[in-house]
C-alpha positions as CSV (number, residue, x, y, z in Angstrom):
1,M,-21.6,130.5,-106.2
2,K,-17.9,129.5,-106.1
3,Q,-17.1,133.1,-105.2
4,F,-19.4,133.6,-102.4
5,G,-19.8,130.1,-101.1
6,Q,-23.1,128.2,-100.8
7,E,-23.6,128.8,-97.0
8,L,-23.3,132.6,-97.3
9,L,-25.7,132.9,-100.1
10,L,-28.3,130.6,-98.5
11,S,-28.0,132.4,-95.3
12,T,-28.4,136.0,-96.8
13,P,-31.3,137.8,-94.5
14,K,-34.2,139.5,-96.0
15,T,-34.3,137.1,-99.1
16,Q,-35.9,134.1,-100.3
17,T,-33.2,131.5,-101.3
18,E,-33.4,128.2,-103.4
19,L,-30.8,125.8,-104.2
20,Q,-31.5,125.0,-108.0
21,S,-31.2,121.5,-109.7
22,W,-28.3,122.6,-111.8
23,G,-26.3,123.6,-108.6
24,G,-26.8,127.4,-108.7
25,I,-28.8,129.5,-106.1
26,R,-31.9,131.6,-106.7
27,L,-31.8,134.7,-104.5
28,D,-35.0,136.8,-104.3
29,L,-35.9,139.9,-102.3
30,S,-39.4,138.1,-101.4
31,I,-41.5,135.3,-102.7
32,T,-43.6,138.0,-104.2
33,P,-41.2,140.9,-104.7
34,W,-43.9,143.0,-106.8
35,E,-46.0,143.1,-103.4
36,L,-43.2,144.8,-101.6
37,T,-43.4,148.6,-101.1
38,E,-40.4,150.6,-102.4
39,Q,-39.1,151.1,-98.9
40,E,-39.4,147.3,-98.2
41,Q,-37.5,146.6,-101.5
42,I,-34.8,149.0,-100.4
43,E,-34.5,147.5,-97.0
44,H,-34.3,144.0,-98.3
45,F,-31.6,144.8,-100.9
46,Q,-29.4,146.8,-98.4
47,T,-29.7,144.0,-95.8
48,A,-28.7,141.4,-98.4
49,M,-26.0,143.4,-99.8
50,S,-24.5,144.1,-96.4
51,H,-24.5,140.4,-95.7
52,L,-22.7,139.7,-99.0
53,R,-20.3,142.6,-99.1
54,P,-17.7,141.1,-96.7
55,A,-16.9,138.4,-99.2
56,K,-15.1,141.2,-101.1
57,V,-16.5,140.1,-104.5
58,F,-18.3,143.0,-105.6
59,A,-16.2,145.8,-107.5
60,E,-16.0,149.1,-105.9
61,M,-17.2,152.2,-108.0
62,E,-15.9,155.7,-107.7
63,V,-18.0,158.5,-109.5
64,D,-16.4,161.8,-110.1
65,V,-19.5,163.9,-110.8
66,E,-17.3,167.0,-111.8
67,Y,-15.7,165.1,-114.8
68,C,-18.3,162.8,-115.5
69,D,-16.2,159.8,-114.8
70,I,-16.7,156.3,-113.3
71,E,-13.9,154.2,-112.1
72,C,-14.3,150.6,-111.0
73,T,-11.8,148.6,-109.0
74,K,-12.0,144.9,-109.1
75,A,-12.6,143.3,-105.7
76,E,-10.0,141.4,-103.7
77,N,-11.8,137.9,-104.2
78,C,-13.4,138.4,-107.6
79,T,-12.5,135.7,-109.8
80,I,-14.4,137.1,-112.9
81,G,-12.4,139.0,-115.5
82,G,-13.7,141.9,-117.6
83,L,-13.2,145.2,-119.1
84,N,-13.3,148.7,-117.2
85,Y,-11.5,147.5,-114.0
86,V,-8.5,149.3,-112.7
């Protein structure tokens, strides 16, 4: 939540959001995601990701099919460390 901000997460469209007692946010595609059709799941996911992507927290992946290579670039505002980042 520190990276995205509470307001951005709670305003994510096509999701059900809930502030948790421990301070985090639960974000679901639906109250009953198992009842969504495959197309509805994709729509909810894509809408939510489009809303969150401008925060510049998600890594960018480049896939080179010819050489079976995947390269990840750490996002500008990502504060989480990890392996496999360029």
